C-alpha positions in Angstrom: 0.0 0.0 0.0 1.1 3.6 0.3 3.9 4.6 2.6 5.1 8.2 2.1 3.1 10.6 0.0 3.7 14.3 -1.0 0.6 16.4 -1.7 0.2 19.9 -3.2 -2.5 22.1 -1.7 -3.3 25.7 -2.8 -2.6 28.2 0.0 -6.0 29.7 -0.5 -7.5 26.4 0.6 -5.8 26.5 4.0 -6.3 28.8 7.0 -3.7 29.4 9.7 -4.6 29.8 13.4 -2.7 32.5 15.3 -0.9 31.8 18.6 0.5 28.4 17.5 4.1 27.7 16.6 4.7 29.3 13.2 6.7 28.6 10.1 10.5 28.8 10.0 12.5 30.5 7.3 14.5 27.8 5.6 16.2 29.7 2.8 15.9 32.9 0.9 16.8 34.4 -2.5 16.0 37.8 -4.1 13.0 36.2 -5.7 11.4 34.0 -3.0 11.6 32.8 0.6 11.2 29.1 1.5 9.4 28.3 4.8 9.0 25.0 6.5 6.6 23.8 9.2 8.0 20.7 10.9 6.6 19.2 14.1 7.6 21.2 17.2 9.2 19.7 20.2 5.9 20.0 22.2 4.0 18.3 19.3 6.5 15.4 19.2 6.2 14.9 22.9 2.5 14.1 22.5 3.6 10.8 21.0 1.6 11.5 17.8 2.9 11.5 14.3 2.8 14.9 12.4 3.3 15.8 8.7 6.0 18.1 7.4 5.0 21.2 5.3 6.9 23.4 2.9 5.8 26.7 1.4 7.1 29.6 -0.6 6.6 33.3 -0.5 7.4 34.9 -3.8 8.3 38.5 -4.4 6.5 38.6 -7.6 3.4 36.7 -8.8 1.1 34.4 -6.9 2.2 32.2 -4.0 2.8 28.5 -4.8 1.1 25.4 -3.4 2.0 24.2 0.0 3.7 20.8 -0.1 2.7 18.3 2.7 4.8 15.1 3.2 3.8 12.3 5.5 3.9 8.6 6.0 0.3 7.2 6.0 0.9 4.1 8.1 2.9 6.1 10.7 0.0 8.6 10.9 -2.3 5.8 12.0 0.0 3.3 13.7 3.2 5.2 14.5 5.1 2.7 12.4 5.2 1.5 8.8 5.4 -2.2 9.5 1.6 -2.3 9.8 0.0 -1.6 6.4 -3.1 0.4 5.8 -6.1 -0.9 3.8 -8.6 0.7 1.4 -11.2 0.8 4.2 -8.9 3.1 6.3 -9.1 6.1 4.0 -11.7 8.0 5.9 -9.9 7.4 9.2 -6.6 8.6 7.5 -8.3 11.8 6.3 -9.9 12.5 9.7 -6.6 11.9 11.5 -4.8 14.0 9.0 -7.2 17.0 9.5 -6.8 16.7 13.3 -3.0 16.6 13.2 -2.9 19.7 10.9 -5.3 21.4 13.3 -2.9 20.8 16.2 -0.2 22.4 14.1 -2.5 25.5 13.6 -3.5 24.7 10.0 -7.2 24.4 9.1 -8.1 22.4 6.0 -11.2 20.6 5.0 -11.6 16.8 4.4 -12.6 17.4 0.8 -9.4 19.5 0.1 -7.2 16.7 1.4 -9.0 14.0 -0.5 -8.7 15.8 -3.8 -5.2 17.2 -3.2 -2.8 16.7 -6.1 -0.1 14.1 -5.6 3.4 15.3 -6.6 5.2 12.0 -5.7 4.4 8.8 -3.8 6.1 5.8 -2.3 4.3 2.4 -2.6 5.5 -0.4 -0.2 4.9 -4.0 0.6 6.0 -6.0 3.7 6.5 -9.6 2.7 6.9 -12.4 5.3 9.6 -14.8 4.2 8.7 -18.4 5.1 10.0 -21.9 4.6 13.0 -21.5 6.8 14.6 -18.8 4.6 16.0 -15.6 6.0 15.7 -12.2 4.5 19.5 -11.9 4.6 19.7 -15.0 2.3 17.0 -13.8 -0.1 18.7 -10.4 -0.6 22.1 -11.9 -1.0 20.6 -13.9 -3.9 18.9 -10.8 -5.3 22.3 -9.0 -5.2 23.4 -11.2 -8.1 20.8 -9.8 -10.5 21.4 -7.8 -13.7 19.7 -4.5 -14.1 19.4 -2.1 -17.1 22.2 0.4 -17.3 19.7 3.2 -16.9 19.7 2.2 -13.2 22.6 2.8 -10.8 22.9 -0.3 -8.6 24.3 -0.2 -5.1 24.4 -2.7 -2.3 24.1 -1.2 1.2 26.4 -3.2 3.6 26.0 -2.8 7.3 27.2 -5.3 9.9 26.3 -8.2 7.7 26.1 -8.5 3.9 22.7 -8.8 2.2 20.5 -6.5 4.2 19.4 -4.1 1.4 19.8 -3.3 -2.2 18.8 -0.4 -4.5 17.9 0.2 -8.1 17.6 3.9 -8.6 17.5 6.8 -11.1 16.7 10.4 -10.3 13.0 9.9 -11.1 12.3 6.6 -9.4 13.8 4.0 -7.1 13.1 0.3 -6.3 14.4 -0.5 -2.8 14.5 -4.0 -1.2 15.6 -4.4 2.4 15.4 -6.3 5.6 12.7 -4.4 7.6 13.5 -6.0 10.9 17.3 -5.4 10.5 16.5 -1.8 9.6 14.9 -1.2 13.1 18.3 -2.0 14.6 20.2 0.6 12.7 21.0 4.1 13.9 18.9 6.7 12.0 21.9 7.8 9.9 22.4 4.3 8.5 18.8 3.1 8.3 16.8 2.9 5.1 13.8 4.4 6.9 15.2 7.8 8.1 12.2 8.5 10.3 12.5 5.7 12.9 11.6 7.0 16.3 11.5 5.5 19.8 8.0 4.2 19.3 9.1 2.1 16.3 12.1 0.9 18.2 9.8 -0.2 21.1 7.7 -2.2 18.6 10.8 -4.0 17.5 11.9 -4.7 21.0 8.4 -6.1 21.8 8.7 -8.4 18.8 12.1 -9.6 19.8 10.6 -10.9 23.1 8.5 -13.4 21.1 9.8 -16.9 20.5 10.8 -16.1 16.9 11.1 -12.8 15.0 9.3 -13.0 11.7 11.5 -12.5 8.6 10.1 -9.5 6.8 11.3 -8.4 3.3 10.3 -4.9 2.4 9.7 -3.6 -1.2 9.5 0.1 -1.8 8.8 1.7 -5.2 9.5 5.4 -4.9 8.1 7.5 -7.7 10.0 10.7 -6.8 9.1 12.8 -9.9 5.6 13.5 -11.1 6.4 12.9 -14.8 7.7 9.4 -14.0 4.7 8.7 -11.7 2.3 9.7 -14.5 4.1 7.4 -17.0 4.0 4.4 -14.6 0.3 5.0 -13.9 -0.5 5.4 -17.6 1.4 2.2 -18.6 -0.8 0.3 -16.1 -4.1 1.8 -17.3 -4.6 4.5 -14.6 -5.2 8.2 -15.2 -2.4 10.7 -15.0 -2.2 13.5 -12.4 -3.9 11.5 -9.6 -5.4 12.9 -6.4 -4.8 11.5 -2.9 -8.0 9.6 -3.1 -7.0 8.0 -6.5 -3.7 6.6 -5.2 -5.1 5.3 -1.9 -5.8 2.1 -3.7 -4.4 -1.3 -2.8 -5.0 -2.6 -6.3 -2.9 0.2 -7.8 -0.2 -0.4 -5.2 -0.1 -4.1 -5.9 0.1 -3.6 -9.7 2.9 -1.1 -9.5 5.1 -3.0 -7.0 4.6 -6.3 -8.9 5.4 -4.7 -12.3 8.8 -3.5 -10.9 9.5 -6.9 -9.4 8.5 -8.7 -12.6 10.2 -6.5 -15.2 13.3 -5.4 -13.4 14.2 -8.6 -11.5 12.2 -11.7 -12.2 12.0 -11.7 -16.0 15.6 -10.6 -16.5 17.1 -13.1 -14.0 15.1 -16.3 -14.2 18.3 -18.4 -14.3 19.2 -17.2 -10.8 15.8 -18.2 -9.4 15.3 -21.7 -10.9 15.9 -25.0 -9.2 19.4 -26.4 -9.6 19.9 -29.1 -12.2 23.1 -30.7 -13.4 24.7 -29.4 -16.6 23.7 -32.5 -18.7 20.1 -32.5 -17.3 19.9 -28.8 -18.1 21.2 -29.5 -21.7 18.5 -32.2 -22.1 15.8 -29.7 -21.0 17.0 -27.2 -23.5 16.9 -29.7 -26.4 13.5 -31.0 -25.3 12.0 -27.5 -25.2 13.4 -26.4 -28.5 13.6 -29.3 -31.0 15.0 -27.0 -33.8 18.2 -26.1 -31.9 21.4 -27.4 -33.2 23.7 -29.1 -30.7 26.3 -26.3 -30.9 23.7 -23.6 -30.1 22.3 -25.7 -27.3 25.7 -26.0 -25.7 26.3 -22.3 -26.0 22.9 -21.6 -24.3 23.8 -24.0 -21.6 27.1 -22.3 -21.0 25.4 -18.9 -20.7 22.9 -20.3 -18.2 25.5 -22.0 -16.0 27.8 -19.0 -16.0 24.9 -16.6 -15.2 24.1 -18.7 -12.1 27.7 -19.0 -10.9 29.1 -17.1 -7.9 28.0 -13.4 -8.2 25.6 -13.9 -11.0 24.8 -12.1 -14.2 26.5 -8.8 -13.3 29.8 -10.5 -12.7 29.5 -12.3 -16.0 28.8 -9.1 -17.8 31.8 -7.4 -16.1 34.0 -10.2 -17.4 32.7 -10.1 -21.0 32.6 -6.3 -21.2 36.4 -6.3 -21.4 36.2 -8.1 -24.7 32.9 -7.1 -26.3 30.8 -4.0 -26.9 27.5 -3.4 -25.3 25.6 -4.4 -28.4 27.2 -7.9 -28.3 26.3 -8.2 -24.6 22.7 -7.3 -25.3 22.5 -10.0 -28.0 23.9 -12.5 -25.4 21.4 -11.2 -22.8 18.6 -11.9 -25.2 19.8 -15.4 -25.7 20.0 -15.8 -21.9 16.5 -14.5 -21.5 15.3 -17.1 -24.1 17.1 -19.9 -22.1 15.6 -18.6 -18.9 12.1 -18.9 -20.3 12.4 -22.5 -21.5 14.3 -23.7 -18.4 13.3 -21.7 -15.3 9.7 -20.7 -15.9 8.3 -24.0 -14.5 10.9 -24.6 -11.9 11.2 -21.5 -9.7 12.6 -21.8 -6.2 10.0 -21.8 -3.4 11.1 -18.5 -1.9 10.6 -16.8 -5.2 7.2 -18.4 -5.5 6.4 -17.1 -2.0 7.3 -13.5 -3.0 5.2 -13.9 -6.2 2.2 -15.1 -4.3 2.5 -12.3 -1.7 2.7 -9.6 -4.4 -0.2 -11.1 -6.4 -2.5 -11.6 -3.5 -2.6 -8.4 -1.5 -3.2 -8.8 2.2 -2.2 -6.0 4.5 0.6 -6.9 6.9 -0.2 -6.4 10.5 1.8 -6.9 13.7 0.2 -8.9 16.5 0.2 -5.9 18.9 -2.8 -3.8 17.8 -2.5 -1.5 20.8 -0.2 0.7 18.8 -3.1 2.3 17.0 -3.4 6.0 18.1 -6.4 8.2 18.5 -6.9 11.8 17.3 
């Protein structure tokens, strides 16, 4: 579902109550002044979650919209391990209005529901079962090959395999160990807004017999143009409102499309069950009866090398010293073909588990429901 969202609201649609902590000047030029309204110390001490606001005062022309940024699950639950559902929308709006009121900002429910979305982060918390650990799953995912349009980085903390990123300036796909992230100091955590309440949730979970392994997916559509393209490609309208994107079906489709197109389809050889080289060769020849033996052996070699050690990226790094990108892309196409005829019917069970979790949306909830806050 949604995690963090950034909304744009016209200043004329908001009223400001006097006598409450005001806005702070953040920066200034000869043309405009930038102001921010973050939660005050007193507001934080209430134990409630508050949004962050940014506004501009221009020397010439009309004032811009106010940008409001907040994490939806933290607004309701003070954590983003618990996921919101479609039925929670009215409660989210009511709580949102109440928190803004505490901050001295008056805005109607209708204005918030129809606020324009400038960017949004969709997320999914996936329990990993079958005895696998998130650390193991991410270490396997670290072997994948991504398009060169993405920068690829592996975040290494105390142990390897706790997070990975695929990112450009306009969008990011982040996969990480949610439980391990709770243990990190804020400067090193993926979630930069972990407070004492979230830490307490984790401490309570550690007192149980076994901590659940939770893999977190985040698709961050950080630029509106990219957000609109992703929505349009999946059959949704552009320039959505808050009400439009508060949709578990939309969230499910977007997250699964990133998983499928960036990771699964391009790296099936990494996710298939292990077979011996001769058995794999037989499977290739059985699936494509028109293949000549020499071509079948070549495809087998690609498949085996792509699975070995650090995976496809390492293979590409080795071959790039002797071939141009165009040659590699031809070989990558051959590898994709081999993937489809070998791996499509023999995926490893942890991959099937992720697939099922992404296709069948059920909101993740912690056992302790006393974390829910009131307005």
